[in-house]
C-alpha angles and dihedrals in degrees: 000000000000125000118250114248115271117245126233090260094056090045093052092046089050092053094044092049094046109108090209089074094055090089119113088029095291094315093102094102092047090051094049096043101038114015101048094051092048088049090052090049090053092047090053092048094048094047093044091051092047093049093049089069093061108027138027127273103268101047088043090055093049094046091046092054092047093051092045091051091051091050092062096082095048091046092051089045092053089050092051092046093051091048094050096043103039103030103018093088 
């Protein structure tokens, strides 16, 4: 017999009670949900602005999106490294 789908209240309680999210003094959820997307937007804007000096608009947009997409892994890796070294004790 399958489990009924969890409601939003149960999902939020499960995240809040999860000890994995206690890193960064409880700000880990904030960092993952807000700071990382803002950082990705800033990476895109800086790369796009830099590339506009050398190439036209459409290729600069495509290359900026590609470089930003390739930066997701390193950004998440840096976040994990910081969490493990600074707060993983």
